[in-house]
C-alpha positions as CSV (number, residue, x, y, z in Angstrom):
1,M,0.0,0.0,0.0
2,T,2.9,2.3,0.8
3,H,4.6,1.7,-2.5
4,S,1.4,2.3,-4.5
5,S,0.8,5.6,-2.8
6,D,4.3,7.0,-3.5
7,P,3.6,7.8,-7.2
8,V,0.4,9.5,-6.2
9,R,2.1,11.6,-3.6
10,A,4.8,12.6,-6.1
11,L,2.2,13.5,-8.6
12,L,0.3,15.6,-6.1
13,R,3.5,17.4,-5.1
14,G,4.3,18.1,-8.7
15,V,0.8,19.4,-9.4
16,G,1.0,21.6,-6.3
17,A,4.4,23.0,-7.3
18,Y,3.1,23.9,-10.8
19,V,0.0,25.5,-9.3
20,L,2.1,27.7,-7.0
21,V,4.4,28.7,-9.9
22,A,1.3,29.5,-12.0
23,L,-0.1,31.7,-9.2
24,A,3.2,33.5,-8.7
25,L,3.4,34.2,-12.5
26,A,-0.1,35.4,-12.6
27,F,0.6,37.7,-9.6
28,F,3.5,39.4,-11.4
29,A,1.9,39.3,-14.9
30,L,-1.3,41.0,-14.0
31,P,0.3,44.5,-13.4
32,L,2.1,44.1,-16.8
33,L,-1.1,43.2,-18.5
34,W,-2.8,46.2,-17.0
35,L,0.1,48.5,-18.1
36,A,-0.1,47.1,-21.6
37,S,-3.9,47.4,-21.9
38,A,-4.9,50.4,-19.8
39,P,-3.3,53.1,-22.1
40,F,-5.6,51.8,-25.0
41,D,-8.7,51.6,-22.8
42,K,-11.3,54.4,-23.1
43,H,-12.3,54.0,-19.4
44,P,-9.4,52.3,-17.6
45,G,-9.9,50.9,-14.1
46,I,-7.7,49.4,-11.5
47,T,-8.4,45.9,-12.8
48,A,-7.2,44.3,-16.0
49,S,-10.0,43.9,-18.5
50,V,-10.6,43.8,-22.2
51,P,-10.0,47.4,-23.2
52,E,-12.5,49.6,-25.1
53,F,-9.9,50.6,-27.7
54,T,-9.0,54.2,-28.1
55,L,-5.9,56.4,-28.8
56,D,-7.4,59.5,-27.1
57,N,-5.2,58.8,-24.0
58,F,-2.1,59.4,-26.0
59,R,-3.5,62.6,-27.5
60,R,-4.4,63.9,-24.0
61,L,-0.9,63.1,-22.9
62,W,0.6,64.9,-25.8
63,D,-1.5,67.9,-25.1
64,N,-0.3,68.0,-21.5
65,P,2.4,70.8,-21.4
66,N,4.7,69.0,-18.9
67,A,4.5,65.4,-20.0
68,V,6.8,65.6,-23.1
69,N,9.2,68.1,-21.5
70,S,9.5,65.7,-18.5
71,L,10.6,62.8,-20.7
72,A,13.2,65.1,-22.3
73,S,14.4,66.2,-18.9
74,S,14.7,62.5,-17.8
75,V,16.8,61.8,-20.9
76,I,19.1,64.7,-20.1
77,L,19.6,63.7,-16.5
78,A,20.0,60.0,-17.2
79,V,22.4,60.4,-20.1
80,G,24.5,63.1,-18.4
81,S,24.8,61.1,-15.1
82,A,25.5,57.9,-16.9
83,V,28.3,59.4,-19.0
84,L,29.9,60.9,-15.9
85,V,29.5,57.7,-13.8
86,V,31.0,55.5,-16.5
87,G,33.9,57.8,-17.3
88,L,34.9,58.6,-13.7
89,S,34.3,55.1,-12.3
90,A,36.4,53.6,-15.1
91,L,39.3,55.9,-14.4
92,A,39.0,55.3,-10.6
93,A,38.6,51.5,-10.9
94,Y,41.6,51.2,-13.3
95,A,43.7,53.2,-10.8
96,L,42.6,51.1,-7.9
97,S,43.1,47.9,-9.8
98,R,46.7,48.7,-11.0
99,V,48.2,50.9,-8.3
100,R,49.1,49.3,-5.0
101,I,48.0,51.6,-2.2
102,R,48.0,50.7,1.5
103,G,44.4,50.2,2.7
104,R,43.1,50.3,-0.9
105,D,40.5,47.5,-0.4
106,G,39.4,49.0,3.0
107,L,38.9,52.4,1.3
108,L,36.8,50.9,-1.4
109,Y,34.6,49.0,1.0
110,A,34.3,52.1,3.2
111,L,33.1,54.2,0.3
112,L,30.6,51.5,-0.7
113,L,29.3,51.2,2.9
114,L,29.0,55.0,3.4
115,S,27.2,55.4,0.1
116,S,24.6,52.9,1.2
117,I,24.2,54.4,4.7
118,V,24.2,58.1,3.8
119,T,21.3,58.0,1.3
120,G,19.6,60.9,-0.4
121,T,17.0,61.1,2.3
122,A,19.6,61.3,5.1
123,A,21.7,63.9,3.3
124,M,18.8,65.9,1.9
125,V,19.4,69.1,3.9
126,P,23.2,69.2,3.4
127,I,22.8,68.5,-0.3
128,F,20.3,71.3,-0.8
129,L,22.5,73.8,1.2
130,L,25.6,72.8,-0.8
131,A,23.7,73.2,-4.1
132,A,22.4,76.6,-3.0
133,E,25.9,77.8,-2.1
134,L,27.2,76.7,-5.6
135,N,24.2,78.2,-7.4
136,L,23.2,74.8,-8.7
137,V,19.5,74.8,-7.5
138,D,17.1,74.6,-10.4
139,S,19.9,73.4,-12.6
140,Y,20.3,70.1,-14.6
141,L,24.0,70.2,-13.8
142,G,23.4,70.3,-10.0
143,V,21.1,67.2,-10.2
144,I,23.5,65.4,-12.4
145,L,26.5,66.0,-10.1
146,V,24.5,65.0,-7.0
147,L,23.3,61.8,-8.6
148,T,26.7,61.0,-10.0
149,G,28.3,61.3,-6.6
150,G,25.8,58.9,-5.1
151,L,26.3,56.3,-7.8
152,L,30.1,56.5,-8.1
153,P,31.1,54.2,-5.1
154,A,29.0,51.3,-6.3
155,A,30.1,51.8,-9.9
156,I,33.7,51.8,-9.0
157,F,33.2,48.6,-6.9
158,I,31.6,46.9,-9.9
159,L,34.1,48.0,-12.5
160,K,37.1,47.1,-10.3
161,D,36.2,43.4,-10.7
162,F,36.2,43.8,-14.4
163,M,39.5,45.7,-14.4
164,D,41.1,43.0,-12.2
165,T,40.4,40.3,-14.8
166,T,42.0,42.2,-17.7
167,P,45.3,40.6,-18.7
168,R,48.2,42.9,-17.8
169,S,50.3,41.5,-20.6
170,Y,48.3,43.5,-23.1
171,E,49.1,46.7,-21.2
172,E,52.8,45.9,-20.9
173,S,53.0,45.3,-24.7
174,A,51.4,48.7,-25.3
175,R,53.8,50.4,-22.9
176,V,56.8,48.9,-24.7
177,F,55.7,50.9,-27.8
178,G,55.5,54.1,-25.7
179,A,51.8,54.3,-25.0
180,S,50.7,56.6,-22.1
181,P,48.5,55.3,-19.3
182,L,45.5,57.0,-20.7
183,R,46.2,55.6,-24.2
184,V,46.6,52.1,-22.7
185,M,43.3,52.4,-21.0
186,K,41.5,53.8,-24.1
187,D,42.9,51.3,-26.6
188,V,43.6,48.2,-24.5
189,V,41.5,48.2,-21.3
190,V,38.3,49.7,-22.5
191,P,37.6,47.2,-25.3
192,V,38.2,44.3,-22.9
193,V,35.9,45.7,-20.1
194,R,33.2,47.0,-22.5
195,P,30.6,44.6,-21.0
196,G,31.4,46.0,-17.6
197,L,31.0,49.6,-18.8
198,A,27.7,48.6,-20.4
199,T,26.6,47.1,-17.1
200,V,27.4,50.3,-15.2
201,G,25.8,52.4,-17.9
202,V,22.5,50.6,-17.9
203,W,22.5,50.5,-14.1
204,S,23.2,54.2,-13.9
205,V,20.4,55.1,-16.3
206,A,17.9,52.9,-14.5
207,Q,18.8,54.5,-11.2
208,V,18.6,58.1,-12.4
209,W,15.5,57.4,-14.5
210,G,13.5,56.3,-11.5
211,N,14.9,58.8,-9.0
212,F,12.3,61.1,-7.5
213,L,13.8,62.8,-4.4
214,I,16.8,64.6,-5.8
215,P,15.1,66.2,-8.8
216,F,12.1,67.1,-6.7
217,L,14.4,68.7,-4.2
218,L,16.7,70.7,-6.5
219,L,14.6,71.5,-9.6
220,R,12.2,74.4,-8.9
221,S,10.9,75.0,-12.5
222,P,8.0,72.7,-13.6
223,D,9.3,72.6,-17.2
224,K,12.6,71.1,-15.9
225,S,11.0,68.3,-13.8
226,P,11.7,64.8,-15.0
227,A,9.1,62.2,-15.6
228,A,9.4,60.6,-12.2
229,V,8.3,63.9,-10.6
230,V,5.7,64.9,-13.2
231,M,3.9,61.5,-12.9
232,Y,2.7,62.5,-9.4
233,T,0.8,65.5,-10.9
234,F,-1.6,63.4,-12.9
235,Y,-4.7,63.8,-10.7
236,T,-8.2,65.1,-11.3
237,E,-9.6,68.2,-9.7
238,G,-11.2,66.0,-7.0
239,G,-7.8,64.5,-6.0
240,Q,-8.3,61.2,-7.7
241,P,-5.6,59.7,-9.9
242,D,-6.2,60.1,-13.6
243,L,-5.7,56.4,-14.6
244,A,-5.8,57.2,-18.3
245,L,-2.9,59.6,-18.1
246,I,-1.0,57.7,-15.5
247,S,-1.2,54.4,-17.4
248,T,-0.3,56.0,-20.8
249,F,2.6,57.9,-19.3
250,S,3.8,54.9,-17.4
251,L,4.0,52.9,-20.6
252,L,6.0,55.5,-22.4
253,Y,8.1,56.1,-19.3
254,S,9.1,52.4,-19.0
255,L,9.9,51.8,-22.7
256,P,13.3,53.5,-23.0
257,V,14.8,51.6,-20.1
258,V,13.4,48.3,-21.3
259,L,14.6,48.9,-24.9
260,M,18.0,49.9,-23.7
261,F,18.3,46.8,-21.5
262,L,17.3,44.5,-24.5
263,F,19.8,46.2,-26.8
264,V,22.7,46.0,-24.4
265,S,21.8,42.4,-23.5
266,R,21.6,41.4,-27.1
267,R,24.8,43.2,-28.0
268,Y,27.0,41.8,-25.3
269,G,25.2,38.5,-24.7
270,F,24.9,38.6,-20.9
271,R,22.1,39.2,-18.4
272,F,21.9,41.6,-15.6
273,H,21.3,40.6,-12.0
274,G,21.2,43.6,-9.7
275,G,23.8,45.5,-11.9
276,I,26.4,42.6,-11.8
277,K,27.2,40.7,-14.9
278,A,26.4,37.0,-15.2
Protein backbone atom coordinates (compact mmCIF):
# COMPACT_ATOMS: atom_id res chain seq x y z
CA MET A 1 0.00 0.00 0.00
CA THR A 2 2.86 2.33 0.80
CA HIS A 3 4.58 1.66 -2.51
CA SER A 4 1.40 2.30 -4.50
CA SER A 5 0.79 5.64 -2.79
CA ASP A 6 4.29 6.99 -3.47
CA PRO A 7 3.63 7.83 -7.16
CA VAL A 8 0.35 9.50 -6.17
CA ARG A 9 2.10 11.65 -3.58
CA ALA A 10 4.82 12.56 -6.07
CA LEU A 11 2.16 13.49 -8.61
CA LEU A 12 0.30 15.64 -6.08
CA ARG A 13 3.52 17.38 -5.06
CA GLY A 14 4.32 18.07 -8.70
CA VAL A 15 0.83 19.43 -9.38
CA GLY A 16 1.02 21.58 -6.25
CA ALA A 17 4.39 22.99 -7.30
CA TYR A 18 3.07 23.86 -10.78
CA VAL A 19 -0.01 25.51 -9.28
CA LEU A 20 2.14 27.66 -6.97
CA VAL A 21 4.38 28.69 -9.88
CA ALA A 22 1.33 29.52 -12.00
CA LEU A 23 -0.14 31.66 -9.20
CA ALA A 24 3.18 33.48 -8.74
CA LEU A 25 3.44 34.16 -12.48
CA ALA A 26 -0.13 35.42 -12.57
CA PHE A 27 0.57 37.69 -9.59
CA PHE A 28 3.49 39.35 -11.39
CA ALA A 29 1.91 39.26 -14.87
CA LEU A 30 -1.33 41.04 -14.00
CA PRO A 31 0.31 44.47 -13.43
CA LEU A 32 2.13 44.10 -16.75
CA LEU A 33 -1.11 43.18 -18.51
CA TRP A 34 -2.76 46.23 -16.96
CA LEU A 35 0.13 48.46 -18.07
CA ALA A 36 -0.12 47.10 -21.62
CA SER A 37 -3.91 47.38 -21.91
CA ALA A 38 -4.94 50.41 -19.84
CA PRO A 39 -3.35 53.07 -22.13
CA PHE A 40 -5.59 51.85 -24.96
CA ASP A 41 -8.73 51.65 -22.82
CA LYS A 42 -11.29 54.43 -23.07
CA HIS A 43 -12.27 54.00 -19.42
CA PRO A 44 -9.37 52.27 -17.63
CA GLY A 45 -9.90 50.95 -14.13
CA ILE A 46 -7.73 49.40 -11.47
CA THR A 47 -8.41 45.90 -12.81
CA ALA A 48 -7.17 44.26 -15.99
CA SER A 49 -9.99 43.85 -18.51
CA VAL A 50 -10.61 43.81 -22.23
CA PRO A 51 -10.04 47.45 -23.23
CA GLU A 52 -12.49 49.61 -25.15
CA PHE A 53 -9.88 50.56 -27.72
CA THR A 54 -8.97 54.23 -28.14
CA LEU A 55 -5.94 56.40 -28.80
CA ASP A 56 -7.36 59.47 -27.07
CA ASN A 57 -5.21 58.82 -24.00
CA PHE A 58 -2.06 59.40 -26.03
CA ARG A 59 -3.54 62.57 -27.51
CA ARG A 60 -4.40 63.85 -24.02
CA LEU A 61 -0.89 63.07 -22.87
CA TRP A 62 0.62 64.89 -25.84
CA ASP A 63 -1.52 67.93 -25.07
CA ASN A 64 -0.27 67.98 -21.47
CA PRO A 65 2.38 70.77 -21.36
CA ASN A 66 4.66 69.02 -18.88
CA ALA A 67 4.55 65.40 -20.04
CA VAL A 68 6.77 65.60 -23.13
CA ASN A 69 9.17 68.06 -21.48
CA SER A 70 9.53 65.73 -18.51
CA LEU A 71 10.62 62.83 -20.71
CA ALA A 72 13.22 65.09 -22.34
CA SER A 73 14.42 66.18 -18.89
CA SER A 74 14.71 62.55 -17.80
CA VAL A 75 16.83 61.78 -20.86
CA ILE A 76 19.14 64.72 -20.11
CA LEU A 77 19.58 63.71 -16.46
CA ALA A 78 19.99 60.00 -17.19
CA VAL A 79 22.43 60.36 -20.08
CA GLY A 80 24.47 63.09 -18.36
CA SER A 81 24.76 61.12 -15.13
CA ALA A 82 25.54 57.85 -16.93
CA VAL A 83 28.34 59.45 -18.96
CA LEU A 84 29.95 60.91 -15.85
CA VAL A 85 29.50 57.74 -13.80
CA VAL A 86 30.95 55.47 -16.50
CA GLY A 87 33.87 57.78 -17.27
CA LEU A 88 34.87 58.63 -13.70
CA SER A 89 34.31 55.14 -12.31
CA ALA A 90 36.35 53.60 -15.14
CA LEU A 91 39.32 55.87 -14.35
CA ALA A 92 39.03 55.26 -10.59
CA ALA A 93 38.55 51.50 -10.95
CA TYR A 94 41.56 51.23 -13.28
CA ALA A 95 43.73 53.16 -10.83
CA LEU A 96 42.59 51.07 -7.85
CA SER A 97 43.14 47.88 -9.82
CA ARG A 98 46.65 48.70 -11.01
CA VAL A 99 48.17 50.91 -8.30
CA ARG A 100 49.11 49.31 -4.99
CA ILE A 101 47.99 51.60 -2.18
CA ARG A 102 47.99 50.67 1.49
CA GLY A 103 44.41 50.23 2.66
CA ARG A 104 43.06 50.25 -0.89
CA ASP A 105 40.46 47.54 -0.38
CA GLY A 106 39.39 49.02 2.97
CA LEU A 107 38.91 52.42 1.34
CA LEU A 108 36.81 50.89 -1.43
CA TYR A 109 34.57 49.00 0.98
CA ALA A 110 34.27 52.09 3.21
CA LEU A 111 33.09 54.20 0.26
CA LEU A 112 30.56 51.55 -0.70
CA LEU A 113 29.31 51.25 2.87
CA LEU A 114 29.00 55.01 3.36
CA SER A 115 27.17 55.41 0.05
CA SER A 116 24.56 52.88 1.18
CA ILE A 117 24.17 54.37 4.67
CA VAL A 118 24.17 58.08 3.80
CA THR A 119 21.32 57.98 1.31
CA GLY A 120 19.61 60.89 -0.41
CA THR A 121 16.99 61.12 2.33
CA ALA A 122 19.56 61.32 5.13
CA ALA A 123 21.68 63.89 3.27
CA MET A 124 18.76 65.92 1.90
CA VAL A 125 19.41 69.12 3.88
CA PRO A 126 23.22 69.22 3.36
CA ILE A 127 22.79 68.49 -0.34
CA PHE A 128 20.32 71.33 -0.78
CA LEU A 129 22.48 73.78 1.19
CA LEU A 130 25.58 72.82 -0.81
CA ALA A 131 23.70 73.18 -4.10
CA ALA A 132 22.40 76.57 -3.00
CA GLU A 133 25.92 77.78 -2.11
CA LEU A 134 27.17 76.68 -5.55
CA ASN A 135 24.18 78.22 -7.37
CA LEU A 136 23.16 74.78 -8.66
CA VAL A 137 19.53 74.85 -7.49
CA ASP A 138 17.08 74.58 -10.41
CA SER A 139 19.92 73.39 -12.63
CA TYR A 140 20.31 70.15 -14.56
CA LEU A 141 24.02 70.24 -13.76
CA GLY A 142 23.36 70.29 -10.02
CA VAL A 143 21.09 67.24 -10.19
CA ILE A 144 23.53 65.37 -12.44
CA LEU A 145 26.46 66.04 -10.09
CA VAL A 146 24.53 64.95 -7.00
CA LEU A 147 23.26 61.77 -8.65
CA THR A 148 26.70 60.99 -10.04
CA GLY A 149 28.27 61.34 -6.60
CA GLY A 150 25.76 58.93 -5.14
CA LEU A 151 26.30 56.29 -7.83
CA LEU A 152 30.10 56.45 -8.12
CA PRO A 153 31.09 54.23 -5.14
CA ALA A 154 29.00 51.27 -6.29
CA ALA A 155 30.05 51.80 -9.93
CA ILE A 156 33.74 51.80 -8.95
CA PHE A 157 33.20 48.63 -6.92
CA ILE A 158 31.57 46.90 -9.90
CA LEU A 159 34.13 48.01 -12.48
CA LYS A 160 37.13 47.11 -10.34
CA ASP A 161 36.20 43.43 -10.67
CA PHE A 162 36.22 43.80 -14.45
CA MET A 163 39.54 45.66 -14.37
CA ASP A 164 41.14 42.96 -12.19
CA THR A 165 40.37 40.30 -14.81
CA THR A 166 42.03 42.22 -17.65
CA PRO A 167 45.34 40.55 -18.67
CA ARG A 168 48.20 42.89 -17.82
CA SER A 169 50.33 41.47 -20.63
CA TYR A 170 48.27 43.52 -23.10
CA GLU A 171 49.07 46.71 -21.24
CA GLU A 172 52.76 45.85 -20.93
CA SER A 173 52.97 45.31 -24.69
CA ALA A 174 51.39 48.72 -25.31
CA ARG A 175 53.79 50.41 -22.88
CA VAL A 176 56.75 48.88 -24.72
CA PHE A 177 55.69 50.91 -27.76
CA GLY A 178 55.50 54.10 -25.68
CA ALA A 179 51.76 54.33 -25.01
CA SER A 180 50.73 56.59 -22.13
CA PRO A 181 48.51 55.26 -19.30
CA LEU A 182 45.45 57.01 -20.73
CA ARG A 183 46.21 55.63 -24.20
CA VAL A 184 46.62 52.15 -22.74
CA MET A 185 43.29 52.42 -21.00
CA LYS A 186 41.51 53.79 -24.08
CA ASP A 187 42.90 51.34 -26.65
CA VAL A 188 43.57 48.23 -24.54
CA VAL A 189 41.54 48.15 -21.34
CA VAL A 190 38.25 49.71 -22.46
CA PRO A 191 37.63 47.23 -25.33
CA VAL A 192 38.18 44.33 -22.92
CA VAL A 193 35.93 45.66 -20.12
CA ARG A 194 33.24 46.97 -22.45
CA PRO A 195 30.60 44.60 -21.00
CA GLY A 196 31.36 46.04 -17.55
CA LEU A 197 31.00 49.58 -18.85
CA ALA A 198 27.66 48.62 -20.41
CA THR A 199 26.57 47.12 -17.10
CA VAL A 200 27.39 50.29 -15.20
CA GLY A 201 25.82 52.45 -17.92
CA VAL A 202 22.51 50.59 -17.89
CA TRP A 203 22.47 50.48 -14.10
CA SER A 204 23.18 54.22 -13.88
CA VAL A 205 20.45 55.13 -16.35
CA ALA A 206 17.94 52.94 -14.51
CA GLN A 207 18.84 54.49 -11.15
CA VAL A 208 18.57 58.06 -12.42
CA TRP A 209 15.49 57.37 -14.54
CA GLY A 210 13.45 56.35 -11.51
CA ASN A 211 14.90 58.83 -9.01
CA PHE A 212 12.28 61.14 -7.52
CA LEU A 213 13.79 62.77 -4.43
CA ILE A 214 16.85 64.60 -5.79
CA PRO A 215 15.13 66.18 -8.85
CA PHE A 216 12.11 67.07 -6.71
CA LEU A 217 14.43 68.73 -4.20
CA LEU A 218 16.70 70.67 -6.55
CA LEU A 219 14.57 71.51 -9.60
CA ARG A 220 12.16 74.35 -8.93
CA SER A 221 10.86 75.00 -12.47
CA PRO A 222 7.99 72.73 -13.59
CA ASP A 223 9.32 72.62 -17.15
CA LYS A 224 12.58 71.08 -15.88
CA SER A 225 10.98 68.35 -13.77
CA PRO A 226 11.73 64.79 -14.97
CA ALA A 227 9.11 62.15 -15.62
CA ALA A 228 9.42 60.58 -12.17
CA VAL A 229 8.28 63.88 -10.63
CA VAL A 230 5.67 64.87 -13.21
CA MET A 231 3.92 61.51 -12.88
CA TYR A 232 2.75 62.53 -9.41
CA THR A 233 0.83 65.48 -10.85
CA PHE A 234 -1.63 63.42 -12.90
CA TYR A 235 -4.68 63.82 -10.67
CA THR A 236 -8.18 65.06 -11.28
CA GLU A 237 -9.60 68.20 -9.67
CA GLY A 238 -11.15 66.00 -6.99
CA GLY A 239 -7.78 64.55 -6.03
CA GLN A 240 -8.33 61.18 -7.70
CA PRO A 241 -5.58 59.68 -9.88
CA ASP A 242 -6.20 60.08 -13.59
CA LEU A 243 -5.69 56.44 -14.59
CA ALA A 244 -5.82 57.20 -18.30
CA LEU A 245 -2.91 59.62 -18.14
CA ILE A 246 -0.99 57.65 -15.50
CA SER A 247 -1.17 54.37 -17.43
CA THR A 248 -0.29 55.97 -20.77
CA PHE A 249 2.58 57.93 -19.29
CA SER A 250 3.83 54.87 -17.38
CA LEU A 251 3.97 52.86 -20.60
CA LEU A 252 6.00 55.53 -22.39
CA TYR A 253 8.10 56.07 -19.28
CA SER A 254 9.13 52.42 -19.02
CA LEU A 255 9.86 51.77 -22.70
CA PRO A 256 13.27 53.53 -22.99
CA VAL A 257 14.84 51.56 -20.12
CA VAL A 258 13.39 48.26 -21.35
CA LEU A 259 14.61 48.85 -24.91
CA MET A 260 18.04 49.89 -23.67
CA PHE A 261 18.29 46.76 -21.54
CA LEU A 262 17.28 44.52 -24.47
CA PHE A 263 19.76 46.23 -26.81
CA VAL A 264 22.71 45.95 -24.42
CA SER A 265 21.82 42.39 -23.45
CA ARG A 266 21.61 41.38 -27.12
CA ARG A 267 24.81 43.25 -28.00
CA TYR A 268 27.00 41.79 -25.27
CA GLY A 269 25.22 38.50 -24.69
CA PHE A 270 24.86 38.58 -20.92
CA ARG A 271 22.13 39.15 -18.39
CA PHE A 272 21.92 41.64 -15.56
CA HIS A 273 21.34 40.58 -11.97
CA GLY A 274 21.22 43.64 -9.74
CA GLY A 275 23.79 45.47 -11.86
CA ILE A 276 26.36 42.64 -11.82
CA LYS A 277 27.23 40.71 -14.93
CA ALA A 278 26.37 37.03 -15.17
